[in-house]
C-alpha positions as CSV (number, residue, x, y, z in Angstrom):
1,M,92.3,-22.4,1.9
2,V,89.7,-23.5,-0.1
3,L,86.3,-23.5,1.6
4,E,84.6,-24.1,-1.9
5,G,85.7,-27.7,-1.2
6,Y,83.5,-27.8,2.0
7,R,80.8,-26.8,0.4
8,D,78.8,-30.5,0.4
9,R,79.2,-30.7,4.3
10,V,78.5,-27.4,5.2
11,R,75.0,-27.6,2.9
12,P,72.4,-29.0,5.9
13,Y,73.5,-25.9,7.5
14,L,73.2,-23.8,4.2
15,E,69.5,-25.1,4.4
16,R,69.0,-24.1,7.7
17,I,69.9,-20.5,7.2
18,S,68.5,-20.3,3.5
19,R,64.9,-21.4,5.3
20,P,63.6,-18.1,6.1
21,W,64.4,-16.4,2.8
22,L,63.4,-18.8,0.1
23,G,60.3,-16.2,-0.2
24,W,62.8,-13.8,-1.6
25,S,63.8,-14.3,-5.3
26,P,67.6,-15.0,-5.6
27,G,68.3,-11.8,-7.7
28,R,66.8,-9.6,-4.5
29,I,69.0,-11.7,-2.3
30,S,72.2,-10.8,-4.4
31,G,71.4,-7.4,-4.2
32,L,71.3,-7.7,-0.3
33,A,74.4,-9.0,-0.5
34,F,76.0,-6.7,-2.7
35,G,74.5,-3.7,-0.9
36,L,76.1,-5.2,2.8
37,T,79.8,-5.8,0.9
38,V,79.6,-1.9,-0.4
39,A,78.5,-0.6,3.1
40,A,81.8,-2.7,4.5
41,A,83.7,-0.8,2.0
42,F,82.1,2.7,2.7
43,V,82.8,1.9,6.8
44,A,85.9,0.7,6.3
45,A,86.7,4.0,4.0
46,L,85.4,6.3,6.6
47,V,88.4,4.6,9.2
48,R,90.3,7.0,7.5
49,W,88.7,9.9,9.2
50,T,87.5,8.1,12.7
51,T,88.3,5.4,14.1
52,P,89.9,1.9,13.7
53,Y,87.2,0.5,16.2
54,L,84.8,1.0,12.6
55,F,86.5,-2.0,11.4
56,L,84.7,-4.2,13.5
57,P,81.4,-3.3,11.9
58,V,83.2,-3.9,8.4
59,A,84.1,-7.4,9.7
60,A,80.8,-8.2,10.6
61,L,79.7,-6.8,7.3
62,I,81.7,-8.7,5.5
63,V,80.9,-11.7,7.1
64,L,76.7,-11.2,6.4
65,G,77.9,-10.1,2.6
66,G,79.2,-13.0,1.9
67,T,76.6,-15.4,3.8
68,F,74.2,-14.0,1.7
69,D,76.2,-14.1,-1.4
70,V,75.8,-18.1,-0.4
71,I,72.3,-17.8,0.4
72,D,71.3,-16.8,-3.1
73,G,72.4,-19.6,-5.0
74,E,71.0,-22.3,-2.3
75,V,67.5,-20.5,-2.6
76,A,67.6,-20.4,-6.4
77,R,68.6,-24.4,-6.1
78,R,65.7,-25.1,-3.7
79,T,63.0,-23.1,-5.5
80,A,64.0,-23.9,-8.7
81,R,64.5,-20.5,-10.1
82,A,68.3,-20.8,-11.0
83,S,68.7,-19.1,-14.4
84,V,71.4,-18.1,-16.8
85,R,70.5,-14.7,-16.3
86,G,70.4,-14.8,-12.3
87,D,74.3,-16.6,-12.6
88,F,75.2,-13.5,-14.6
89,L,74.0,-10.5,-12.5
90,D,75.3,-12.9,-9.3
91,H,79.1,-12.6,-11.3
92,V,78.8,-9.3,-12.0
93,L,77.5,-8.0,-8.5
94,D,80.5,-10.4,-7.0
95,R,83.2,-8.5,-9.2
96,Y,81.9,-5.2,-8.4
97,A,81.7,-5.8,-4.8
98,D,85.5,-7.3,-4.6
99,T,86.7,-3.8,-6.5
100,I,84.5,-1.7,-4.5
101,L,85.5,-3.7,-0.9
102,V,89.0,-3.3,-1.8
103,I,89.4,0.2,-2.9
104,G,87.6,0.9,0.6
105,I,89.8,-1.1,2.3
106,A,92.9,0.5,0.9
107,V,91.3,4.2,1.6
108,S,91.0,3.0,4.8
109,G,95.0,4.2,5.3
110,F,96.1,0.5,7.2
111,A,96.8,-0.8,3.5
112,N,99.7,-0.2,1.2
113,P,97.9,1.3,-1.7
114,V,100.4,-0.6,-4.4
115,L,99.4,-4.1,-2.2
116,A,95.7,-3.1,-2.7
117,F,96.1,-2.6,-6.5
118,L,97.9,-5.8,-6.8
119,A,95.9,-7.6,-4.7
120,L,92.5,-6.5,-6.3
121,A,94.1,-7.2,-9.9
122,S,94.8,-10.6,-8.7
123,L,91.5,-11.2,-7.3
124,L,90.2,-10.0,-10.5
125,L,92.1,-12.3,-12.8
126,T,91.2,-15.5,-10.5
127,S,87.8,-15.0,-11.0
128,Y,88.3,-14.0,-14.6
129,M,89.7,-17.4,-15.3
130,G,86.9,-19.2,-13.5
131,T,84.2,-17.5,-15.8
132,Q,87.0,-18.0,-18.9
133,A,86.6,-21.9,-18.2
134,Q,82.5,-21.6,-18.6
135,A,83.0,-19.4,-21.3
136,V,84.9,-22.2,-23.3
137,G,82.8,-25.0,-22.6
138,Q,84.8,-26.4,-19.7
139,G,82.4,-26.0,-16.8
140,R,82.4,-23.1,-13.7
141,L,85.7,-23.4,-12.5
142,Y,86.3,-22.9,-8.7
143,A,89.5,-24.9,-8.1
144,G,92.1,-22.9,-6.6
145,L,93.8,-21.8,-3.3
146,L,91.9,-18.5,-3.3
147,S,88.5,-18.8,-4.0
148,R,86.0,-16.1,-3.2
149,A,84.6,-17.4,0.1
150,D,88.3,-17.7,1.2
151,R,89.0,-14.0,0.2
152,L,86.2,-13.0,2.1
153,V,87.0,-15.1,5.1
154,V,90.5,-13.5,4.9
155,L,89.5,-9.9,4.9
156,A,86.8,-10.2,7.2
157,L,89.4,-11.8,9.6
158,A,92.0,-9.2,8.5
159,T,90.0,-5.9,9.5
160,F,88.9,-7.7,12.6
161,L,92.6,-8.3,13.5
162,E,93.0,-4.4,12.9
163,F,90.4,-3.1,14.9
164,D,92.0,-1.8,18.0
165,W,90.6,-3.1,21.1
166,S,92.5,-0.6,23.3
167,L,93.1,-3.8,25.6
168,P,95.7,-5.8,26.3
169,W,94.1,-8.5,24.1
170,P,96.5,-10.8,22.6
171,W,94.9,-10.0,19.0
172,A,94.7,-6.1,19.8
173,P,96.7,-4.5,16.9
174,G,99.4,-3.3,19.4
175,A,100.4,-6.6,20.1
176,P,104.3,-7.4,18.7
177,W,102.8,-9.9,15.9
178,A,100.0,-7.6,14.7
179,H,102.5,-5.3,12.8
180,F,105.2,-6.7,10.7
181,S,108.5,-5.5,9.6
182,L,110.6,-6.8,7.0
183,G,113.9,-5.2,5.2
184,G,112.6,-1.6,6.7
185,L,109.5,-1.8,5.4
186,S,106.2,-2.2,7.7
187,F,103.2,-4.2,7.0
188,T,100.0,-4.0,8.6
189,V,97.7,-7.0,9.0
190,I,95.6,-5.8,6.0
191,D,99.0,-5.6,4.2
192,V,99.6,-9.0,5.2
193,A,96.2,-10.5,3.7
194,F,96.9,-8.5,0.5
195,V,100.2,-10.1,0.3
196,Y,98.3,-13.3,0.5
197,F,96.0,-12.3,-1.9
198,V,98.6,-11.4,-4.5
199,I,100.9,-14.8,-4.3
200,A,97.7,-17.0,-3.9
201,G,95.8,-15.2,-6.0
202,Q,98.1,-15.3,-9.3
203,W,98.8,-19.1,-8.6
204,T,95.3,-19.9,-8.4
205,A,94.8,-18.0,-11.7
206,F,98.0,-19.6,-13.5
207,A,96.6,-22.8,-11.9
208,R,93.0,-22.4,-13.8
209,A,94.2,-21.2,-17.2
210,R,96.3,-24.3,-17.3
211,R,93.9,-26.7,-16.3
212,V,91.6,-25.0,-18.5
213,Y,94.0,-25.0,-21.6
214,R,95.0,-28.5,-21.3
215,A,91.4,-29.4,-21.2
216,I,90.6,-28.0,-24.6
217,P,91.4,-30.0,-27.7
218,P,93.8,-29.1,-29.9
219,S,93.0,-28.1,-33.7
220,P,93.2,-29.8,-35.8
């Protein structure tokens, strides 16, 4: 999945969605996106002491948070309020949001803690390689298998599939394919998403690092 590659194709839709928010500052919208993602993490953590039914609002909050995370940049572009300071704030909030969201989902009890830790490390490395490219003068790098849009979509889908509908629908967690076993180890849908994050994240981080390293002129 590389959703960043479709940004130009969906730009007309982004312009429509962002239109009602043009009066807001991009920083304020970034804060709203962050707040929605933190709310998703908090609700996910509550699953541990309540019910998997809460995964449904978790998925919805992840989608909303991701949507506003895109809208802030679109508003900044359309209102000529893009700035280095705003870009920095956006990246800082995104990294905190990623960390808090993975921790909240791990606390839910529906994710292997080790996989959650490895997935988080991979996500942070992926993001670091993208911004490090910018730091060494190669421009912000979004290439790879696991952009932020990709992982938010995967997490939203995984938490939605973990939602216990208590109905014999094909995507209910009670379905044979919804929970997996391999070599005596059991995996939830969220675990599978985290495994994907580890593999795709490390691949993306390595690919970005390699691309930037090759683009930097050697020292004389």
